[in-house]
C-alpha positions, 0 to 999 in steps of 0.5 A: 499499500505504501507505494509511490505515485507517478508524476502524472497522477494528481493527488488531492493534497491538503497540507497540515502544519503548525506554521501558516505556510504549508510544507509539502511532505510528499516524496519520490513522486517519480517512482512507480506504483500501481495506479489502481491502488491508493497511496499512503503517506505518513508524516511526523513533525516535531513541535517545541513541546510535543509532536504531530502525526499525520497519516494521509491516504490518497484515492482518485479525486478524494483523500483522507487525513487522520491527524493526532497532536500531542502537546504540553501547550496550546497549538495552532494547526493550519490546514491548507488545500492545494486546490478547492475541496469539500471537507468533511471533519470528524472530531475524534478526541477533545474539543477545540476551536476552528476558523477560517484564516481570514475570519476572526469568528471561532467555531467550537468543534466538540468531540464526536461531532461531525461536520461537512463544509465547503473549504474551497482553497481557504486555510482552516486554523485549528486552535487546540488545547494542550494534551492529545487531540485527534481528528479525521478529515475527508477531502473531495474534489468539487466535481466528484462531490456534485457527481455524488449529489446526483446519486445521494439527494441528502448532498444536494444542499451542499452541492449548491453551496459549492456551485454558488459560494466562494467559500462556506460556513464551518457549521453548514452541517453538523451532526453527532457521531455514534458507535455505528460511525465509530465502528465503520471508522475502525473498520476503514483504518483496519482494512487500509492497514491490512490490505493493498486497497483499491482506489474504487474500494477506497472511494466506496469506504469513504462515501459510506462513512460520509453518508452514515454520518449524515444519517443515511443507511448504507451497506458496506460491501464485503472485502473483495475476494481478490483483495491482496493483503498488505504483506503479500503486496509488499512481498510482491512489490520486492520481488518485482522491483527488487530490494536491498538484501542488507538495508543500511539503517540509514536507508530507512531513516535518511529522509526523516533525519534530514527533515529533523536536521532542517528544522534544527539547523539555526540552533547552536551545539549547546541549543541542540543538546538542550533540545535533546535534554528537553525531548528526553524528559518528555519521552521518559514522562510519555513512556512512564504515563503510558505504562501506568495507564496500560497497567491499570487497564490490565488490573481493570480487565482482570476484575471485570469478569469477576464482577460481571460473573456469567452475565458476559457468557449469557449476552454473548450466547444471545447475540450468537443465537440471532445469527443462528436464527437469521442463518435458519430463517433466511432459507424460507425466503427467496432473498435477492442479492441486496436482501442477502447483503442486509442479512450478512450485515446483521449476522456480521454485527451480532457475531462481532459483538459476541466475539468481543465478549468471548473467544469464539468456538469453532462453530461460531467461526464456521457460521461467521465465515460462511456469511462474511467469507472472511476469517475472524482475527482477534488481537491476543496480547503477548501475555495470553500467547505466553500462557498458551505457550507454557502449557505446551512447553515442558521446561519450567524456564519459560519465565516470560515476563509481563509483556504489553504491546510495545515494540520492546515486548515484542522484541523480548517475546521474539528472542524468548521464542528463539531460545525455547524453540531453537529458531534461528535469526533471519540473518542465518537464512541470508547467510549474513555475517557481521562483515556483511551488516551495516557498520553503524549497526555492528559498531553501536551493538558492540559498544552497548554490549561491552558497556552492559556486562551486568546484563549477562549471568552465568548459570549453574550449568555453565551457560550464559543467561541474557537479560531482557535488555540484551534480548532487545539489542539482539532483536534489533541487531538481527534486523539492522534496526538502530533505533531500538539500540539508540533508545537503549543508549539514551536510557542507560547512558545519556544521564552521564553529561560527559557521555553526551558531551562526547557525542557528535552532532549527528549522534545527537540528531539520531538520538532525537530521531529515535525518540520521535519514532518511539513517541509515534509508537507511544501515541499509537498505543495511547490511541488503542487504549482509548479505543478499548471498550473499558477505557472509560473505567480507567477515567472513572478510576483516575477521577474518583478518590477511591478509585477501586471502589468507584470502578467496582460500582461502575461495573456492577451498574454495567451488569444491570445494563447487560441484563437489560440488553439480554432481554432486548436481544431475546425479543429480537430473536423471538420476533425473527422466529415467527412465522411472517412474510418475506417483506415482514422478515426484511423489515425486521432485519432492517429495523435491527440494523437501524437500531444498531446502537440500541443492541450494541455493547455499551462502552464503559 
């Protein structure tokens, strides 16, 4: 999916920056790509006291941008189109004020609000508070939007605005997001991550998201059978266009490093080092806060099922009972293709709700695959995988530590698996020796190993036992990735002022880049935590005097909500089992889908 554009291909670009003058980040436009697939670009901008992450997806005549800003102070962001655009904005996290650059009147954009407006080529200024702010924007070329208005009457009032006004009102159309919209956003982002998405499919997903936000019931087509996974596409791309067998680490990060150097080129050596100390303090705080939040979430998740009792299993059963009922009832009616899609959507919905509560059985998975033609994947954290492995490994020395979803944990887990199962590193299969590795990798690895002798211990049988820190270094060394090594160096040696003073300008820049890359991972981890259905309980804990008691009381209240939900699900199933006409059956299924929020798992 991350392929490069043909120069003749025109992209719909809307630049966002912390400065009034936009700075384009699109690179390598002369490299080939498949024009039938969308183009993806990621940019990270270092702010004075935070960071800005921008994910941009480009299709034909439309584009999508997801922006996350994390800062310790208020910030202004400037969103400037390269050409006229119609903009749809979804405020995902936190409130802020916005306005056109030439208009002093502000508009309050609240979390979970959506709005559609005619931006033309005007700059919109986002005035963000401190903390984390996250939003998603869809951009449409006017001609494409007018064509959409011909197909969907609800867009015609905005189409008239586009035809007759130089620019529009930021509050032209405002609505409130809901769980249905949130789920579609998650589905969209997951598909963009997991597949090489075609421009046609991208257009369908974007249009469905816009229309659902405007209250129009539209059916999202299932992922095409011939869709290519992102992993398969990368392998195909490498075999077709060639790739470096032993990539130099600077190959991965040269562009990012150059951008960082350019942004700091006016600073003196002392100022660059002071910048490093500031960024290091912010990085350590961010890492500490994320770890604390993850630890609290783990505690809540262990307590949640104990208080909920068998209510979780009961509701999960009732959800799946509706799927089984639909699977049985549809055979009684001669349904057309469109009606079959509606039934499929209903079955996929109840299966997903059931599977969120409990790991699906083979029977559940079989029915899910029968209707969706997809395998069901559920993220399993490393602790659960470790527990499963412990059941099949006879040795008692597995001893995998508490792991989260961080890159460090993944590295530790990978090295543990190599040790337990005798797996060989990738370099062995590539006949790669130390002399074949990039010089920067071997030098930094050897320096760190030599300065970390306490991380090795001799076992009773004379073997060498490595610490988790050494496992992180070994994993990075195998992949020729200097970033994890640099982070180890920062955490264990940069507190020594003399050590820092000995470093070159280039080394300090690499340290800054390593922290920037890791901060992006931490921001992603923060967002995943906030998207968790139980994250509200974290907020309950943090805002209460007696956090534990407040959380347990909230869960007990949720148990009552689940009981009421179970009662509603029973009524739905009984209604669908009644003898009825084909038309009445479909009205029942459609009504169930339209009332999705009523039957959806409540967020805590």
